[in-house]
C-alpha positions in Angstrom: 118.6 71.1 124.8 117.9 70.5 121.4 119.6 70.5 119.1 119.1 74.1 117.6 120.4 75.4 120.8 123.5 72.8 120.2 124.2 74.1 116.8 123.9 77.6 118.3 126.6 76.9 121.0 128.8 75.2 118.3 129.0 78.4 116.5 129.5 80.7 119.4 132.1 78.6 121.2 133.5 76.4 118.6 134.1 72.2 118.4 136.6 72.4 121.7 134.0 71.5 124.5 136.7 72.6 127.0 136.2 76.3 125.7 132.3 76.1 126.7 131.5 77.7 129.8 130.9 75.0 132.4 127.1 74.9 132.6 126.6 74.8 129.2 129.1 72.0 128.6 127.4 70.1 131.1 124.0 70.2 129.4 126.1 69.8 126.0 127.2 66.3 127.7 123.8 65.3 128.9 122.2 66.1 126.0 124.9 64.2 123.9 124.3 61.2 125.8 120.5 61.3 125.2 120.8 61.9 121.4 123.4 60.5 119.4 123.2 62.8 116.2 124.5 65.2 118.5 127.8 63.3 119.0 128.0 62.8 115.0 127.6 66.9 114.7 130.3 67.6 117.4 132.4 65.2 115.4 131.6 66.6 111.9 132.6 70.1 113.5 135.5 68.8 115.2 136.9 67.5 111.9 136.0 70.4 110.3 138.1 72.7 113.0 140.9 70.2 112.5 140.6 70.9 108.5 140.5 74.2 108.2 144.2 75.4 109.3 145.8 72.6 106.7 143.9 74.6 103.7 146.2 77.0 101.4 145.7 80.8 102.1 143.1 82.4 99.8 144.7 84.7 97.1 143.2 88.0 96.8 141.3 88.6 93.4 143.5 90.7 90.9 142.6 94.3 90.1 141.6 93.1 86.3 138.8 90.5 88.0 137.4 93.1 90.2 136.9 95.8 87.5 135.2 92.8 85.7 133.0 92.1 88.2 132.0 95.7 88.7 131.4 96.6 84.9 128.6 93.8 84.6 126.1 95.6 86.3 126.7 98.5 83.9 127.4 96.2 80.6 124.1 94.3 81.1 121.4 96.9 82.8 117.8 95.6 84.0 115.0 97.2 82.3 112.7 98.8 84.3 109.2 97.2 84.8 105.9 99.4 84.1 104.9 100.4 87.7 101.3 98.7 88.1 97.7 100.3 88.7 98.1 99.9 92.5 101.3 101.8 92.4 100.2 104.7 90.4 97.4 105.0 92.4 99.6 105.1 95.8 101.9 107.4 94.2 99.0 109.8 93.0 97.6 110.0 97.1 101.0 110.2 98.6 102.5 112.6 96.3 99.9 115.3 97.6 100.4 114.6 101.3 101.1 118.0 102.1 97.9 119.8 100.6 96.1 116.9 102.5 97.7 117.9 105.8 97.3 121.5 105.2 93.6 120.8 104.6 93.3 118.7 107.8 95.0 121.6 109.7 92.4 124.3 108.6 89.6 122.1 109.2 90.8 121.0 112.5 91.1 124.9 113.6 87.9 125.5 112.4 86.2 122.8 114.5 88.2 123.8 117.8 87.1 127.5 117.1 83.3 126.7 116.4 83.6 124.4 119.8 85.0 127.0 122.0 82.6 129.7 120.7 79.4 127.7 120.8 80.5 126.2 124.1 81.1 129.7 125.3 77.4 130.8 124.5 76.3 128.0 126.2 77.3 129.3 129.5 74.7 130.9 131.9 75.2 134.5 132.4 77.6 135.7 135.3 75.5 137.2 138.2 76.6 140.4 140.2 78.1 138.4 143.2 80.3 136.8 140.7 81.8 140.2 138.8 84.1 142.1 140.7 83.1 145.7 140.9 86.1 148.5 139.9 86.5 149.4 143.6 87.1 145.9 144.8 90.0 145.2 141.7 91.5 148.7 143.0 91.4 147.5 146.8 93.1 144.1 145.6 95.7 146.0 143.3 96.3 147.9 146.5 97.0 145.1 148.8 99.1 143.4 146.1 101.2 146.2 146.1 101.4 146.7 149.6 102.7 143.1 150.1 105.5 143.5 147.3 107.0 146.6 149.2 106.8 144.3 152.4 108.7 141.7 150.9 111.3 144.0 149.4 111.4 146.2 153.1 112.3 142.6 154.5 114.8 141.6 152.0 116.9 144.5 152.9 
């Protein structure tokens, strides 16, 4: 265990080692045996924990004091610095983001349309065997209708 871990455990579990989890307590005791500065740190934390309950309670601030503190920023406003060249350039570029996005959408749509039309003309023409005649289509549609009526008859 290093000093940072010991600090974190002191903050989390307090100066009373009996309140620490057993495995962390054993590791802390081994670290204190190896490093005397951790013993001094624990003693300082225990002294602070013993002194805190003896301190008088803190009184809340009066309403007048709170009003005066809240009025300070209004009484002494800070002047705004003039924006620099980079700030003005950035604002001018980001102010018209909608115009840029609409232009990019239009350009993208035109590119996709051009690709589809160009690619479609590169395909070889269909041969006679790849096209279906109207007689074949009518036969297929009738067969599909027969299957549909057979399904409804079986369902009944």
